[in-house]
C-alpha positions as CSV (number, residue, x, y, z in Angstrom):
1,M,0.0,0.0,0.0
2,S,1.6,3.6,-1.0
3,D,1.9,5.9,1.8
4,V,-1.1,8.0,2.9
5,L,-1.1,11.4,5.1
6,A,-3.2,10.9,8.2
7,E,-4.7,14.6,7.7
8,N,-6.1,12.8,4.2
9,L,-8.0,10.0,6.2
10,S,-9.7,12.5,8.7
11,E,-13.7,11.8,8.2
12,K,-13.3,9.3,5.4
13,E,-15.9,6.3,5.3
14,V,-15.0,3.4,6.4
15,M,-16.6,0.4,4.4
16,G,-16.4,-3.5,5.1
17,S,-15.4,-5.6,2.0
18,D,-19.1,-7.1,1.8
19,G,-19.8,-3.3,0.8
20,A,-21.6,-2.3,4.4
21,S,-20.8,1.2,5.3
22,L,-19.2,1.1,8.9
23,G,-19.1,4.6,9.5
24,T,-16.4,7.4,9.5
25,L,-13.0,7.3,10.3
26,Y,-12.8,9.2,13.8
27,N,-9.1,8.7,15.0
28,I,-6.3,6.0,14.5
29,T,-4.5,4.5,17.8
30,M,-0.6,3.6,17.6
31,D,1.7,1.7,20.1
32,L,4.1,4.4,21.5
33,K,6.6,1.9,22.1
34,T,7.1,0.7,18.6
35,G,5.3,3.5,16.6
36,S,3.1,1.0,14.9
37,L,-0.3,2.0,14.1
38,Q,-3.0,-0.6,15.6
39,D,-6.4,0.5,15.3
40,L,-8.8,2.6,13.5
41,V,-11.4,4.2,15.4
42,V,-14.6,4.3,13.5
43,D,-17.9,6.3,14.7
44,P,-20.7,4.5,13.5
45,G,-22.9,7.3,13.9
46,E,-26.6,6.0,14.0
47,Q,-25.8,3.0,12.1
48,T,-26.6,-0.4,13.3
49,V,-24.3,-2.5,11.3
50,K,-23.3,-5.7,13.0
51,T,-19.7,-6.3,13.1
52,E,-17.2,-8.7,14.8
53,F,-15.1,-5.5,15.7
54,D,-14.7,-4.6,19.1
55,H,-16.4,-1.0,20.6
56,D,-14.7,1.4,22.7
57,E,-16.4,3.2,25.9
58,H,-17.9,5.6,23.5
59,G,-19.5,3.2,21.0
60,N,-16.7,3.7,18.5
61,L,-15.5,0.6,16.4
62,R,-12.1,-0.4,17.0
63,V,-11.0,-1.9,13.4
64,P,-7.3,-3.4,13.4
65,V,-5.2,-1.8,10.8
66,S,-4.2,-5.2,9.7
67,R,-7.7,-5.7,8.2
68,V,-7.3,-2.4,6.0
69,Q,-7.4,-3.5,2.5
70,A,-7.6,-0.2,0.3
71,V,-7.5,3.7,1.0
72,K,-9.0,5.7,-1.8
73,D,-12.1,7.5,-1.8
74,T,-13.4,4.9,1.2
75,I,-11.2,3.1,3.5
76,V,-12.1,-0.6,2.7
77,V,-11.7,-3.2,5.6
78,A,-11.9,-6.9,5.5
79,R,-14.9,-8.7,7.2
């Protein structure tokens, strides 16, 4: 995957590989010791899509970065 600036990801739509909209990108978490990215924090908004992803204390989805398949107009993650 080519490099993408984090500022260009803000509020991008996140979709599953099955075409289901998961919400919009809210934030990205990283491991401060290694500098590696860990999770996309996705705000599902009013959507009620059933997913296998964990939720944080605010109801946001935590999608492992390893599940990202493509970043273009939307972010596509494996489901």
